[in-house]
C-alpha positions in Angstrom: 138.5 168.7 -1.5 138.2 170.1 -5.1 134.8 171.7 -5.8 133.3 172.5 -9.2 130.2 174.6 -9.2 127.7 175.1 -11.9 124.9 177.5 -11.2 122.2 179.8 -12.4 120.2 182.5 -10.5 120.3 184.1 -7.1 120.4 180.9 -5.0 123.6 179.8 -6.7 125.1 183.2 -6.1 124.4 183.0 -2.4 125.9 179.6 -2.1 129.1 180.7 -3.9 129.2 183.9 -1.9 129.0 182.0 1.4 131.7 179.5 0.4 134.0 182.2 -0.7 133.1 184.4 2.3 134.0 187.7 0.7 133.9 190.8 2.8 130.9 192.0 0.8 128.8 188.9 1.2 127.0 189.5 4.5 125.3 192.8 5.0 123.1 191.9 8.0 124.5 194.6 10.4 125.1 197.4 7.9 127.3 200.2 9.5 127.3 198.3 12.8 129.1 195.3 11.3 131.5 193.8 13.8 133.1 191.5 11.2 132.0 188.3 13.0 132.5 186.2 9.8 136.2 187.2 9.4 137.5 184.2 11.4 135.7 181.8 9.3 137.9 180.5 6.5 137.2 181.1 2.8 136.8 177.9 0.8 137.7 179.7 -2.4 141.0 177.7 -2.7 139.0 174.5 -3.0 136.9 175.8 -5.9 138.6 174.5 -9.1 135.7 175.4 -11.4 133.0 178.1 -11.2 130.5 178.3 -14.0 127.5 180.6 -14.1 125.3 179.2 -16.8 122.7 181.2 -18.7 119.1 181.5 -17.6 117.7 183.0 -20.9 117.3 179.6 -22.6 114.4 178.2 -24.6 112.1 175.7 -22.9 113.8 172.9 -24.8 117.6 172.9 -25.3 118.5 170.4 -28.1 122.3 170.8 -28.0 123.4 171.2 -24.4 127.1 171.2 -25.4 126.6 174.7 -26.7 126.0 176.0 -23.1 128.3 173.8 -21.0 132.0 174.6 -20.8 134.6 172.2 -22.3 137.9 171.2 -20.8 136.4 170.8 -17.3 138.8 170.7 -14.4 139.2 167.5 -12.3 137.0 167.8 -9.2 135.9 165.7 -6.3 132.5 167.2 -5.9 130.1 168.8 -8.3 127.5 171.3 -7.1 124.8 171.9 -9.7 122.4 174.6 -8.6 119.2 175.7 -10.4 120.2 174.8 -13.9 117.9 174.6 -16.8 116.4 171.0 -16.7 118.0 170.0 -20.0 121.4 171.2 -18.8 120.8 169.4 -15.5 120.4 166.1 -17.4 124.0 166.6 -18.6 125.3 166.6 -15.0 126.3 162.9 -15.1 128.4 163.5 -18.2 129.9 166.6 -16.5 130.8 164.4 -13.4 132.4 161.8 -15.6 134.4 164.4 -17.5 135.6 165.8 -14.2 136.4 162.5 -12.6 134.1 163.5 -9.8 133.4 161.2 -6.9 130.1 162.9 -5.9 127.3 165.3 -7.1 125.0 167.4 -5.0 121.9 168.9 -6.7 120.1 171.0 -4.1 116.4 171.7 -4.7 115.0 175.1 -3.7 112.4 175.1 -6.5 110.7 171.9 -7.6 109.7 173.5 -10.9 113.4 173.7 -11.9 114.4 170.3 -10.4 111.3 168.0 -10.4 111.5 164.7 -8.6 111.4 162.7 -11.8 114.5 164.5 -13.1 116.5 164.0 -9.9 115.6 160.3 -9.9 116.8 159.9 -13.5 120.1 161.6 -12.6 120.4 159.5 -9.4 120.1 156.2 -11.3 122.7 157.3 -13.9 125.2 158.6 -11.4 124.9 155.6 -9.1 125.3 153.3 -12.0 128.6 155.1 -12.7 129.7 154.7 -9.0 129.3 158.4 -8.3 127.7 159.5 -5.0 124.6 161.6 -5.2 122.3 163.6 -3.0 119.5 166.0 -3.8 118.6 167.8 -0.6 115.3 169.7 -0.5 116.1 172.3 0.7 119.9 172.4 0.7 119.9 173.2 4.4 118.4 169.7 5.0 121.7 168.0 4.0 123.1 165.8 6.8 125.8 163.1 7.1 124.9 160.4 4.6 127.5 157.7 4.9 128.8 158.8 1.5 132.5 159.8 2.1 132.8 162.7 -0.3 129.4 164.3 0.4 130.1 163.8 4.1 133.4 165.6 3.8 131.4 168.6 2.4 129.1 168.5 5.4 132.0 168.2 7.8 133.5 171.4 6.3 130.5 173.1 7.9 127.7 173.2 5.3 124.3 171.5 5.5 121.6 171.3 8.2 122.4 174.2 10.6 124.1 173.4 13.9 124.6 176.1 16.5 126.0 176.6 20.0 123.8 178.9 22.1 124.2 180.5 25.6 121.2 182.0 27.4 121.1 184.4 30.3 118.1 182.8 32.1 117.9 185.6 34.6 117.3 188.2 32.0 115.8 185.9 29.4 118.2 186.8 26.5 120.5 185.1 24.1 124.1 186.0 25.0 126.0 183.8 22.6 125.0 182.3 19.3 127.8 180.5 17.4 127.4 178.8 14.0 129.0 175.4 13.9 127.4 174.3 10.6 125.9 176.8 8.2 123.1 176.5 5.8 124.9 176.5 2.4 123.3 179.8 1.4 124.7 181.5 4.5 121.4 182.3 6.2 122.4 180.7 9.5 124.9 183.5 10.2 122.2 186.0 9.6 119.8 184.3 12.0 122.5 183.9 14.6 123.3 187.6 14.5 119.7 188.6 14.9 119.2 186.2 17.8 122.1 187.5 19.9 120.9 189.8 22.7 117.3 189.2 21.7 114.5 187.9 24.0 114.4 184.2 24.4 110.6 184.2 24.6 110.4 185.8 21.1 112.8 183.4 19.5 110.3 182.0 17.0 109.4 185.4 15.7 113.1 186.5 15.6 114.0 183.4 13.6 111.1 183.8 11.2 111.8 187.4 10.6 115.5 186.9 10.0 115.0 183.9 7.7 112.6 185.8 5.5 114.6 189.0 5.4 117.9 187.3 4.6 116.1 186.4 2.3 115.7 182.6 1.8 115.4 182.1 -1.9 113.5 178.8 -1.7 110.2 178.5 -3.6 106.8 179.5 -2.1 105.1 176.9 -4.4 103.7 173.9 -2.5 105.9 170.8 -3.0 104.1 167.5 -3.4 106.8 165.5 -1.8 107.1 167.5 1.4 103.5 168.7 1.6 104.5 172.3 2.1 106.5 175.0 0.5 110.3 174.5 0.4 110.7 178.0 2.0 108.6 176.9 5.0 110.6 173.7 5.3 113.8 175.7 5.4 112.2 177.8 8.1 111.2 174.8 10.2 114.8 173.5 9.9 116.5 176.6 11.3 114.0 176.8 14.1 114.5 173.2 15.1 118.3 173.8 15.0 118.0 176.7 17.3 115.7 174.7 19.7 118.1 171.8 19.7 121.0 174.2 20.7 118.8 175.8 23.4 118.2 172.3 24.9 122.0 171.4 25.0 
């Protein structure tokens, strides 16, 4: 798969860092790092285009071509993360120029990516025969039946999936393995904090790890989900841990 990523802000940096899996990306253990992420492959060879777009733009951008790179590489999947709304409206044109098969626009802040905007983009992309998903938050993305987007999920990114072993005698987690990671990389952080912790305190452990990663999702209440996107992300990782504990 060929990925082309357009991003602004900290959330985009986290997603890119997790995909690339550089040795400086995860700092959860500090001096006690045991390099648990080293066996996980880097997806850097799949990234054919990486574009950090400006954040210091006026409220209204009349000429978006001024800020979007020309001569875009051919890509299978476009990730567009936290772009200025006027630049986001250019994503269907970017997808066409890149011969892309699919676009993912994750939402971690509804003020940047309002529902009306994603619906306009969806209609335009689908009329062009291009797959589209706008998961809110990104870690809610599951298999969709759309081949290119599903390929991204199968690479190991989307709704967290874990394998967990518990020592029931002592009531502790003895093994927490990440099968599918939140695209921002927070699942690894949570997994690391859970290992050797008390099972009875798992909710507090998850919540503390998720907040201190930190999750970059908005704390503004979202009208569609009826809660903050940050809280929704927290519920998702907790449910993922609970599902793994039951299996």
